[in-house]
N, C-alpha and C positions, 0 to 999 in steps of 0.2 A: 588629132584631138584638138578641138577648138576651145580656146580660152576666151571668155567674154571680157569685155573691157570694164574694168572697175574704176570708177571715178572718185574723186575726193567727196563729191556731193553724196554719192551712194554710201560711202563709209560714214559720213556724218549723219545721214538719215537713219542708218541702221544702228549707229551708236546711240542716237537720241531715242530711237524706238525702244531699244533695250533698256535704257534708263527709265523710260516711262513705265515699262512693264514691271521693272523692279520696284519702282516707287509706288505703283498701284498695289503690288503685293504687300509692301511695307505698310501702306495706309490701311489695307484690309485687316492686317494683323493688329495694328494699333486700335482700330475700331472695335475689334472683338475684345481686346483688353479693357478698353474704356467702358463698353456697355456690359461686359460680363456675359455676352451671348454670342453663340456661334452663328445664329441666324438673326440678321437685322432687317432683312427684307425678304419677301416671298421668293424672289429669284435666287436666293442663296440655296434653297432646297424646298421646292414646292411641297413635297410629301411631308417633310418634317415641319414646315411652316404651318400646315393644316393641323398637325398634331399639337404643335405648340400653342396655336390659337385656342384649340379646344381645351387644353390643359389650363391656359390662362383664364378662360371663362369659368371653368370648374373651380379653380382656386378662388376667383372672385365671388362665386356663389357661396362657397363654403365659408369665406370670411364674413359675408353678409349674414349668413345663418348664425354664425357665432355672435355677431353683434346683436342680432335680434334676440338671441337667447339671453345675452347679458341684460338687455332691456327688459325682457320678460322676467328674469330673476329679480330685477329691481322692483317691478310691479308686485310680484308675488311676495317678496320680502317685506315690503311696506304693508301689504294687505295682511300678511301673517301677523306682523307686529300689532296692527290695529285690532285684529280679531282676538289676539291674546289679551289685549287691554279690555276689550268688551267682555270677554269671558271672566276676567278677574273682577270687573265691576259688577257683573251679574251674580257672581258667587257672593260678593259682599251684600248685594241686594237680597239674595236668598237668605243669607244669615239674618239680616235685619227683619225679613218677613217672618222667619221662624221666631225671632225674639218678640216681634210685635204680636204674634199669635197667642202669647200668654197674656191675654187681655186682663185677667184678674190680678196679675202680679205687677201691672204697669199703671202708673198714674197718667193723668191726661198730659202732663208736661213731658213725661217719658215718651208717650206715643207721638207727641208733637215733634220731639227731637228726632225720632226715627223717621217720621214723615219728611221732615226737612232734609235729612241726609239722603233719603230716597229721591227727592226732587233734585238734589245736587248730583246724584248719580245719573239721573235722567238727562240733566243738562250736559254732564260730562260725556255721556254716550252720544249725544247729538254732535258734540265737537269731534269725537272719534269717527262718527259716521261721515264727516266731511274731510277725512284724511286725504291728502293729496300726494301724487307722485308726478313730478315735473309739471306742476300747476294743473293737474287734472285729478278730480276726485275719484278715488279708486272704487268707490261704491256707487258712482253716478252713471254707470253704463257708458253710452257714447255721447253724453251731453257735452256741449261746447262751453257750458258754464263752469264756474269755479266751486260750486257746492252741490252736494247730493241731497241735502235736507235743509229746510229753512229753520228758523228759530222755534217754530211750533212743533217741529218733528215731522212735517209733511215732506214726502219725497218729491223733489223738484228735478231729479235727473231724467235721463231718457233711456228707456229699456233698449238693450242691445249689447252684444258681446264684443269685448276688445280682444282681438286675437293677434298672435305673433307667429310668423312663419319661421320655424326653427330647423327645417330640413326640407328635402324635396317632397312636396305634397304633404308635409306635416305641419299642422297649425295647432297651437295651444292657446286656450283662453286664459288671459292673465288677470282679469278682473272678477269681482263678485258683485252682482247687482244688489243694491241696498235692500229691497224687499225680501230677498232670499236670506238675508241675515237678520234684519230688524223687524220683519213681518210685513204683511200687506197693509194697504191703506185702511184706516179705521180699526186696526188691531195690531198696531206696532208695539214694540217693547216700550216705547215712550208712553203710549196710551196706557199700557198695563201698569207701568210704574206710577203714573199719575193716579190711576184708579186705586192702586194699592195704598198710596199715601193718603188719599181721601178716606179709604176704609179705616185706616189707622186713626185718623183724626176723629172720625165719628164713632169709633168703637165697634164697627161692624165686623164681628168675628168671622162670619161666613164670607164676607167680602175679602178679609185678610187671607183666609185659607184659599179662596179662589185665586187671589193674587199670588200666593206662594206657588201654586201649581202652574200658573201662567209664566212666572219667572223661570221656573225649572224647565218648562217647555221651550222658552226662549233660549235658555242656556244650551239645551240640547241642539237647537238649530245652529247656534254659533259653533258648537263642537263639530257638527257635521260639516260646516263650511271650512273649519280649520283642517279637517281630514282631507277635504277636496283640494284645498290649496297645497297641502303637503304632497299629495299625489301628483299634482301638476308640476310642483317644484322638482320632484324627482325626475319627471319626464323631461323637463327642460334641461336640467343638469346633464342628463344622459345625452340629450341631443347636442348640447354644447361641446361635450367631450368628443362626440363623433365628428362634429364640424372642425374642431381644432386638430384632431388626428388627420382628417381629410386634407386640411391645409398643408400639413407636414408631408403627407404621402404624395399628394399631387405636386407639391413644390419640388420634391425629390425627383419625381418623374419628369417634370419640366426641365430640371437641370440635366438629366440624362439625354433629353432630346435636343435642347437648345443651349445648354450651359457650356462653359469654357473650362478646359483644363488649364488653370493658370500657369502651373509650372511648365507644362509642355509648350504653351503659347509664348511664354517669356523666352524660352530657349529658341523657339522658331523665330521670334522677333530679333533676337541677337544674331542668329544666323543670316537672316534677311538683311540686317544692317551691314554685316560684313560683306555680303554679296553686293549690296548697293555701293558700298565704298570701293570695292574692287572694280565694279562697272564704271564708276566715276573716274577712277585712275586710268582705266583702259580707254575710255572715251576722250579723256584729256590728251592722251598721247596720239590718238588718231586724228582728232580735230585740230590739234595745235598747229601743224605746218600750214603756212599760208604763202602767197606769192612773194611777200616781203622776206620770208625766211629763205626762199630760194635765191633771191636777188642779193642777199648779203654776201 
């Protein structure tokens, strides 16, 4: 049986090599604990790395959809509030029109007072028509300006839908175009209120009755817009819940693929530290003797 010659250099090299191996394992475990991930590079597990990247991308998409839904709810909430205000003011205008229709029971001063209040309602509606969300008019379409209507009640926005993507392939319109609520150019609710005020001042009973019918028609248009906004709001809220649920589900799946069992990893770290300390002690005994030790 032949026994190979073992030199001090060989012992030292093997001892240092073993220390490097133990130290590398210790560093790997520490990295997992510090990052909270069992996969920190593709080489750790090519198959699981691919799955982890896909899950990370899916979680990112779901979070963005949730943020989009939150923005959409902001738009729709402001729009709903504005439409509620328009509806309330038009109901008041309708009451005033009915009151003004009793021409024989009202004096000229009374009719003038009603006409003035109708004009105030008109001006108030123009202000509501310029309601903004994040510095954008909610009734202005895709306009880059800050107003949907000018002081005369003319539409100055730009036709177009403002959409938000709230799911995979799911878009929801979050705005309501001004003419859809306040009427087309030349026949807006502002024009109708102006005409109604004029009819009251002049004592034009037929004109007042026509104005009453027009205000009711305008109110019906606003009611329809409110119903549409409510439907969109329900859809967005449902989409947001799905997106939030997806974030939780996909996050759990990611932890299963690339997460770290903290308790088990801590135990593994402690065991590796003990092994490393033992290797250090063994290497110290092997490497310690030198020529000076033998010459003493």
